[in-house]
Each structure stands twice: as C-alpha cells, then as structure tokens.
C-alpha positions, 0 to 999 in steps of 0.5 A: 885163579878163575871162577867155575860155572857156580862161581866158587874160585877155580885154581891150578893146584890145591894143595892139602897138609894133614899132620907136620908136628904142629908146625906151619907146614913147610911141605906147603910153602915150599911147593907153593913158591915153586908153583907161583914161580912159574906162574902156575895159582894154587891154593893151600888148607892145612888139615891140621888147623883148617876143616876139611870142607875149606878144601872141598870148596875149591875147585882145582885141576890138580890136588897134592896131598903131602903124606911126610909120615904115617898120621899124615897118610892117614889123615890124608887118605882119608880127605883123598876120598873125600875130595874124589866124591865132591871133584871127580875130575881133580887129578889126586897126587899123594907126595912125601916119604909115606907117598912112596912107602905106600904107593902101590896100594895109595894107586890102587885106590886114592891117588892118580899120582905119588912123588917122593923126595925132592918133590918140588920139580915134579909136582910143578911139572904135573901141574903144568902137563895137567894144565896144557892137556899133555899130561899121560898115565903112561908117560907122566913128568919124571918123578911121577909114579901112577898106576902106568909107570914106575918112578924112582923118587926123585934124589938129586939137588933142585933150586930151593926157593924161599917158602911162600907162607903169606896165605898159610894160617897164622903162626899163633894157630900152630905149637907155641914154644913154652919156658919158664918164663911165658909162652911165645910163638914158634916158626919153622924152618929146613936148612937141610933135606934127606939124611946121610944115615941108614937108621933101619926103622926110619922112613927117609932110609929107603927114600933117600939111601944115605943122601942129603942136601943142605938149603942155601945159607940166605933161603934159610935166613930170608925164610927165618926172616919173614917169620920173625916179623911175623911174630916168631920168638923161637924156631924150630929147624926140622931137618931129619937132622941138623948136625948132618951138615955142621958147618952149614948149621953154625953158618946160620945159627951164627947169622940167625944170632947176629940178626935176631939176638933174641931168637931162641931155637930148637933141633933135631941131631943123632946121639952120634952126633952130639957126641962127635960135636961136643965141642960145638955145644957151648957155642951151640948154647950162647946161640941161643938153643933151648933143647935138642931133639933125639932119637934116643929110641932106647937103651939097650945096646941089642936094640941100638944095634938091630935098629942100626943107630950108631950109638950107645947107651953109654954114648946117651948117659955121656951126651946128657951130661954134656948138654947139661953141663951147658945149658941145653935140654936134652928131650929124647924121642923113643921107640920102647916097643919093638921085637928086640925090647924085653919088658925089663928094657922097659923098666930100665927105661923108666929108672933111667927117666927118674934117675936123669930128671927127664919126667918133664922132658919126655912127652909121654906118648913116647914111652906108648909107641910101638915099631911101624914097618912101612913097605920097603922099610929097611927093617924088612932086610932082616925081619923077613925069616923072623916068626915076630913078623906077620903080613902086609896090612896095606889099609893101615901102611904097615906090616903086621908083627907081634912080641916074642913075649906077649907081655909087651904087647899087652903093656904097649896097649895099656900104656897106649890107652893111658897117654891118650886118656891123660891127653884128654884130661891133660894131665901133666908128664910127670903125673903121666910117666908116675902113672905108667911107671905104676902100671909097666912095674905092677905088669912085672910083679915089681914095686916102682923104684924110688930116686932122689933126684939128682944135683942141681934141680932146674926150672920145667925143661922148654917144650913145645905145645905139641908131642914130635912123634910120627 
C-alpha cells in the first residue's frame, strides 16, 4: 500500500462484493489470499454491509467486482459506474458466473475486462500485468476477456489457499443461525467449486459444463478453524452441491466434528444426491447437520423434466420423509414461475407446503421467484422456437418471456409485492404463506384447502436470518 497525492491510501487492487446471500464473502477472501501470496496490496469492501463511499475513497490500479449471481450484478454495475466517475484511470474487472454470461453487455459499458470459472489466478495475473505496465487489451492474461480479446472461463484445477478473512467485516455483520435455543454467529466455507450436473436454468451449467473441483480438506478445515476462533458456532457449506463428492464431504464433516463438536452446519444438495446417499443421512445428522437446502424447484414432473433436474415429485416426498426420520430439516428452494408451470401446479405446491408442515421451512420469497434466462443459458437450447420466449433485455441481464397463461404472470407480480411488503413489515413466514394461499386460490376461484398438521409436530425450523435466493 502507498499513498496518492491527496494522502489517501492507494492499493494495487480493490475488490468489491455486492451480495453473497448474507455470508461473509468468500469471493473476496479467496482472491485476497491469492493476491497477497504474490505480494499485491489489496483492499476489499463488501457493499452488502459497507457503504459504497468506503470504496470510492480508495485509489486502486484495478477494481475487481464479484458478481456470482443476478442480484450481485445489478448492484455491481451501478457501483462500477460510480467508481468510473470517481476514478476514471482504474481498470474495472467483473468476475463470477454473471460476468461471463453478460460479458458482451458489460464490456460495452461498465467493464474493461471479465473473468469467470476458477478466477483467482486470472485476477492475480491481470493485477500483475497492470502493475508491470505489460497489460494489453488485445493480448490479456489467460482467462481474461476484453473488448478486443475473447477468452473462455478457466475450468481447470488451480491452487487453493486458505481464504484471507482478517480484513473483512466481522461475522456479526452477517446472517446468523437461528434455532430453538437461540441465535448464533454463522461462518461460511466452500468444499468444492462448480457442479457435475447440468440443470438447464442454473448459471453454473454454461460456465462449468458438468465439471467440479474439490478444495483440499485441510484448506477447508483451516478456514473453519479461523471462523470458529472468531465466534462462529454454525458453518454453511456453500458449495453448489455439497454431495457432488460425498466421500470428500464426509471427510470434512468428520474432521470438523472431531475438532469442533459444538459446531452445527448446513449445506445444499440435489434431491437426486439425497436419494442416492440415504445411507449417509443418519451419520450426517449425528455430525451436527441442522438443515439442508435443496433446489426442489417444482413438484410438477413436466417442469422438472424441462429443467433437467434429475428428480421427480415422488423423490421429493421420499427425501422429506427420510430427512424427517433422522432429525434434519429440509429447506426447499423453489422456482414456481416457469413457462411450463400451470396455475394448478402452483396450487399443488401450496398444498404440499401445508400438508408437509413446511410453512416455516420455505422462505416466502421462493414462492415468488420467476425463471431468469441469462445470455448463454441452457434453457435457450429448448426455448428458441417457442412462442413464450422474447428478446434479450441486456440491461436486465436476461431474456424476456411471457407465460402462456396470463394469470401466472399476474400471480407472480402480486405474490412478489406481497412478499416484499411482508418482509418490510417483518411478518412471519407462516402468516405470509397464508396470505399467498388466499391470493393464489382466490385467483383460481377456489377455497383454500385446510390441512391438519402432520403427526409428530416439531419446534420452529432452524434457519439463517437471510433468505437463500439468487
């Protein structure tokens, strides 16, 4: 670090995170470690908990903006324009899934370069080229895409270092873990990157194309160790699918439990993987699993086939029963508004949530989510000749589409408004769910179906204080 002519701190690199689901951002911590390893000075700002002014006061040769998802890109593009105005000499690089998917649009305006895939090495090489004066837009480092040079994402194993978190905001600024006995600090790690599956709507699919890479066990444990020392009593494994490598996952869980028996954890896994690994669930529960997030998306087999999810309605019902038997809560993530879903499908989904007593396990925002189709999405492979697909709306990072049943578009808008109002007024999930039921069944001209709670009622479902959505 040096100072500029105004006496302000100047760095080689400024890294910005915009939104990482309420977690302390590993997409800052990991490149901070990679940059430090080769001597670059770097500063990080998390716009989810810190003001943009904190970033605008920092002078850096290069600004890297992490955009792993749609919400992050929306915030990141606005931040980039402010940074460009304040520091026109800075090189602005977007990195992450949504950088690659929206690369053409970003490079036409907010970005000087973009990076995707296994991004750390490319970020380091870009910073080094800029520092040495050897950067050329026509011939950038490997994995760096510019206006003058195409580049594919780096999809190969790179060195994994323990994320560098010391300079990031403390864990108490992020989502907490809530359970029946209280509220505790939560940490976040990743045990693997990419995914071996190719769900059509997933932004990982066009980047990784079915590949994934595991992070060494000791690297993951070192990251857990550091966060436990800072007060974490719960760990989220943020892998796209923690059970892509079940043997690797179990090694980490067993080692973590042996060293930190007080830690609980959650992870994300496909219904397909939970079905295939049923025999592992009792041990996973005993090791401290509080809940599992799974992209159920829909209960319609027609929708699930269109999305290439690899599971069926019956699989979902079996997994819920299997997890219930071992004391693990399933927190389904949902995608109820797609071109293939009907109003009957939506009502069936609501009945399912009520029948299986999941009103406090389904974040209400999930009942409002509409399919996003970014440039390069695998959905385009089956949608190009359809009547519902519209034009690319680059400023909103997705293709437009219109549901064949106009009632579904109307319902989505009304549910989204209801959920937003409920969040603002801090209305509980079960009450919000009841309001959504009334809205949806009313649109269909039906009375709300009443259900008795399932036998074996349970305490409120464990959860994090920020909803999971992209």
